[in-house]
C-alpha positions as CSV (number, residue, x, y, z in Angstrom):
1,M,-10.7,18.3,-9.8
2,T,-11.2,15.6,-7.2
3,V,-14.2,13.3,-7.0
4,E,-16.2,12.7,-3.9
5,L,-15.9,8.9,-3.4
6,N,-18.6,6.6,-2.2
7,H,-17.3,4.9,1.0
8,R,-18.0,2.8,4.0
9,I,-16.5,2.4,7.4
10,D,-16.6,-0.7,9.6
11,G,-15.0,-2.0,12.7
12,A,-12.9,-0.4,15.4
13,G,-9.2,-0.1,16.1
14,P,-6.3,1.3,14.2
15,R,-7.3,2.9,10.9
16,L,-7.0,1.0,7.7
17,L,-8.0,1.9,4.2
18,L,-8.6,-0.8,1.6
19,L,-8.4,0.0,-2.1
20,H,-10.0,-2.4,-4.7
21,A,-8.9,-3.6,-8.1
22,V,-9.8,-2.3,-11.5
23,G,-13.5,-2.7,-12.5
24,M,-14.5,-3.7,-8.9
25,D,-16.0,-1.8,-6.0
26,L,-15.9,-1.7,-2.2
27,T,-18.5,-4.5,-1.9
28,L,-16.0,-7.0,-3.4
29,L,-13.8,-6.3,-0.3
30,D,-16.7,-7.5,2.0
31,A,-15.1,-10.9,2.9
32,L,-11.8,-9.3,3.7
33,T,-13.4,-6.5,5.6
34,V,-15.4,-8.8,7.9
35,I,-12.2,-10.3,9.1
36,L,-10.1,-7.2,9.4
37,A,-12.8,-5.1,11.0
38,K,-12.4,-7.3,14.1
39,D,-9.1,-5.5,14.8
40,F,-9.2,-2.4,12.6
41,T,-11.4,0.6,11.7
42,V,-11.7,-0.3,8.0
43,L,-12.5,2.4,5.4
44,R,-13.4,1.2,1.9
45,A,-14.0,3.5,-1.1
46,D,-15.1,3.1,-4.7
47,L,-12.5,4.7,-6.9
48,R,-13.7,7.3,-9.4
49,G,-15.7,5.7,-12.2
50,H,-16.2,2.6,-10.2
51,G,-19.2,1.4,-8.1
52,K,-21.2,4.3,-6.8
53,S,-18.5,6.9,-7.3
54,P,-19.2,9.3,-10.2
55,Y,-17.3,9.1,-13.4
56,V,-14.9,11.9,-14.1
57,P,-12.1,11.4,-16.7
58,A,-8.8,10.3,-15.1
59,A,-5.5,10.7,-16.9
60,S,-3.1,9.1,-14.3
61,L,-2.9,7.2,-11.1
62,E,-2.3,10.5,-9.3
63,D,-5.9,11.5,-10.2
64,Y,-7.2,8.5,-8.2
65,A,-4.7,9.2,-5.4
66,D,-5.9,12.8,-5.2
67,D,-9.5,11.6,-4.7
68,V,-8.4,9.2,-1.9
69,H,-6.4,12.0,-0.2
70,A,-9.4,14.3,-0.3
71,L,-11.5,11.6,1.3
72,L,-9.0,10.9,4.0
73,V,-8.9,14.7,4.8
74,K,-12.7,15.0,4.8
75,L,-13.0,12.0,7.2
76,S,-10.0,13.0,9.4
77,F,-8.9,9.4,8.7
78,A,-5.2,10.1,8.0
79,P,-2.6,9.0,8.8
80,C,-3.7,5.4,8.3
81,A,-2.5,2.1,7.0
82,V,-3.4,1.5,3.3
83,A,-3.7,-1.8,1.6
84,G,-4.3,-1.8,-2.1
85,F,-4.8,-4.7,-4.5
86,A,-3.9,-4.7,-8.2
87,M,-5.0,-1.3,-9.4
88,G,-5.6,-0.4,-5.8
89,G,-1.9,-1.3,-5.1
90,M,-0.8,1.2,-7.8
91,V,-3.0,3.9,-6.3
92,T,-1.5,3.1,-2.9
93,Q,1.9,3.7,-4.3
94,A,0.8,7.0,-5.9
95,L,-0.8,8.1,-2.6
96,A,2.3,7.2,-0.6
97,V,4.8,9.2,-2.7
98,K,2.5,12.2,-3.2
99,Y,0.9,12.4,0.2
100,P,3.4,10.7,2.6
101,Q,1.7,12.3,5.6
102,D,-1.4,10.2,4.9
103,V,0.2,6.8,5.5
104,R,1.4,4.9,8.5
105,A,1.9,1.5,6.9
106,L,1.4,0.0,3.4
107,V,0.4,-3.2,1.9
108,I,1.0,-3.2,-1.9
109,A,-0.4,-6.3,-3.5
110,S,-0.6,-7.9,-7.0
111,C,0.7,-4.9,-9.0
112,A,3.8,-3.4,-10.7
113,H,5.7,-0.2,-10.1
114,A,6.6,0.3,-13.8
115,Q,5.7,-1.1,-17.2
116,T,7.8,-2.5,-20.0
117,P,6.8,-1.3,-23.5
118,E,5.1,-4.7,-23.9
119,S,3.1,-4.6,-20.7
120,A,2.1,-1.0,-21.3
121,K,0.8,-1.9,-24.7
122,A,-1.1,-4.9,-23.3
123,L,-2.8,-2.8,-20.6
124,A,-3.7,0.0,-23.1
125,S,-5.2,-2.6,-25.4
126,R,-7.6,-3.7,-22.7
127,A,-9.0,-0.2,-22.6
128,T,-9.3,-0.1,-26.4
129,D,-10.9,-3.5,-26.5
130,A,-13.6,-2.6,-23.9
131,R,-14.4,0.7,-25.6
132,R,-14.7,-1.0,-29.0
133,D,-16.5,-4.2,-28.0
134,G,-18.1,-3.6,-24.6
135,M,-17.5,-5.3,-21.3
136,A,-19.3,-8.5,-22.1
137,K,-16.6,-9.4,-24.7
138,I,-13.7,-9.1,-22.2
139,V,-15.1,-10.7,-19.1
140,D,-14.3,-14.3,-19.8
141,V,-10.6,-13.7,-20.6
142,T,-10.4,-11.4,-17.6
143,M,-11.6,-14.0,-15.2
144,T,-8.9,-16.5,-16.4
145,R,-6.3,-13.9,-15.7
146,W,-7.6,-13.1,-12.2
147,F,-8.7,-16.4,-10.7
148,T,-7.7,-20.1,-10.6
149,D,-9.6,-22.5,-12.8
150,P,-11.1,-24.5,-9.9
151,F,-12.5,-21.2,-8.4
152,I,-14.1,-20.3,-11.7
153,A,-15.4,-23.8,-12.2
154,R,-17.4,-23.6,-8.9
155,G,-18.7,-20.2,-9.8
156,G,-16.6,-18.3,-7.3
157,D,-16.1,-15.5,-9.8
158,A,-19.8,-14.8,-10.2
159,A,-19.9,-11.6,-8.2
160,V,-16.9,-10.1,-9.9
161,R,-18.2,-11.1,-13.3
162,E,-21.6,-9.4,-12.6
163,R,-19.8,-6.3,-11.4
164,L,-17.7,-6.0,-14.6
165,L,-20.7,-6.5,-16.8
166,T,-22.4,-3.5,-15.2
167,D,-19.3,-1.3,-15.2
168,D,-19.1,2.0,-17.0
169,V,-16.7,1.2,-19.8
170,R,-15.2,4.7,-19.5
171,G,-14.1,4.1,-15.9
172,W,-12.5,0.7,-17.0
173,A,-10.7,2.2,-19.9
174,D,-9.4,5.2,-18.0
175,A,-8.1,2.9,-15.3
176,F,-6.2,0.7,-17.7
177,N,-4.7,3.7,-19.5
178,A,-3.6,5.0,-16.1
179,M,-2.0,1.7,-15.1
180,A,-0.2,1.5,-18.4
181,T,1.7,4.7,-17.5
182,I,2.6,4.0,-13.9
183,D,5.8,5.8,-13.0
184,T,6.3,5.4,-9.3
185,A,9.5,3.3,-9.5
186,P,12.0,6.3,-9.2
187,R,10.1,7.7,-6.1
188,L,9.6,4.6,-4.0
189,K,12.9,5.0,-2.3
190,A,11.4,8.0,-0.4
191,I,8.8,5.7,1.4
192,T,9.8,5.3,5.0
193,V,6.8,3.6,6.6
194,P,6.6,-0.2,7.2
195,T,5.6,-1.8,3.8
196,L,4.6,-5.3,2.8
197,C,4.6,-6.2,-0.8
198,L,2.3,-9.2,-1.4
199,A,2.2,-11.5,-4.4
200,G,0.1,-14.4,-5.4
201,E,2.0,-17.6,-6.2
202,V,0.0,-18.4,-9.3
203,D,-0.8,-14.8,-10.3
204,K,-0.9,-14.8,-14.2
205,S,-1.2,-11.0,-14.5
206,T,1.5,-10.0,-12.0
207,P,3.9,-12.8,-11.2
208,P,5.8,-12.7,-7.9
209,P,9.1,-11.2,-9.4
210,I,7.2,-8.1,-10.5
211,V,5.9,-7.5,-7.0
212,K,9.3,-8.3,-5.5
213,A,10.8,-5.5,-7.6
214,I,8.6,-3.0,-5.6
215,A,9.9,-4.5,-2.3
216,D,13.4,-4.1,-3.6
217,A,12.8,-0.4,-4.4
218,I,11.3,0.5,-0.9
219,P,13.8,0.6,1.9
220,G,13.1,-2.1,4.5
221,A,10.0,-3.4,2.7
222,R,9.0,-7.0,3.2
223,F,8.0,-9.4,0.4
224,T,5.6,-12.3,0.9
225,V,4.1,-14.8,-1.6
226,L,0.7,-16.2,-0.8
227,A,0.7,-19.9,-1.5
228,G,-1.7,-20.9,-4.3
229,A,-3.0,-17.4,-4.6
230,P,-4.1,-15.8,-8.0
231,H,-4.2,-12.2,-9.0
232,M,-7.2,-11.4,-6.8
233,P,-6.5,-13.1,-3.5
234,F,-8.9,-10.9,-1.5
235,V,-11.7,-12.5,-3.4
236,E,-10.6,-16.1,-3.8
237,I,-8.8,-16.6,-0.5
238,P,-9.9,-13.8,1.8
239,E,-9.1,-15.6,5.1
240,E,-5.5,-16.3,4.1
241,T,-5.1,-12.7,2.7
242,A,-6.5,-11.2,5.9
243,K,-4.2,-13.3,8.1
244,V,-1.1,-12.0,6.3
245,V,-2.3,-8.4,6.0
246,G,-3.6,-8.2,9.5
247,G,-0.6,-9.9,11.0
248,F,1.8,-7.5,9.3
249,L,-0.2,-4.4,10.4
250,K,-0.6,-5.6,14.0
251,E,3.1,-6.0,14.2
252,T,4.1,-2.7,12.6
253,M,1.4,-0.1,13.5
C-alpha cells in the first residue's frame, strides 16, 4: 500500500526530484531549491511518516521508493533526475533499481549502499532509543553527527532541531530500521544513467570512503567530495551543494 505524499513543485526546466534526509521534510530543502529552481523544475516530497505526509508503517526502503514512484506517475513527472541526501540517497538507490524507467540521472549523497553488522546495529539502536526516550533525548547527539561545530554554535541547526522535536517518533524509527537493512549493493551495477555520488569531507555519519563504494558499484559513476561539508550539506552549505549538483545535471541531462 502506497502513501500519497505531500509535495511541492517550483521552477522551470528539466525535471528534478529532491529527497530529504531522515526526520526532515521538504521545507528543509528550501535553500537548495531556491538555487536549483532557476534552472530546473524541482519537485520535493515529504517521505511517508515525515512532514505533512501521513504515517503508514514502512518495513524497507522499497516502501518509500514505491511511494515516490506512485507520486511520479501521478504527476507525470518521470523520467526525471533524482537527488537524494542521506536517507533520501538510500531511497534514490531503491527507486533506481526497482523503477529504472523513472530516472534520467542520479545524485546519491551522504549515504551507504550496504551495512556492516556494526553499522546496522547502530542505526537500529537509534530507532529503539527514540521509541523508548522520545525525540528530545536524541536531538543533541544527532546534531553533532549531522553538522559542524561552528554551524551549531551559531544556531544554524535550529530549523532542523525544531523539525526533529516535532517528528512522529514512529516515522523516525521506521526509517532507521529501513536504513539498517539497506541491500541495494548487489543491484547497483544495473544502473545505466549518469550518476554522481557526493560525500561531505567531514561527514561523521557517512565518511567519504562509504560513499565512494557506491560510485565504485555503479558503472561510470562519478565521485565528488564537498570540501568542509558535513553529513547534511544541503542545509549547512546549500550554495556549494547546488553548484555541484546543478553543474553535474546540466552537463549530463
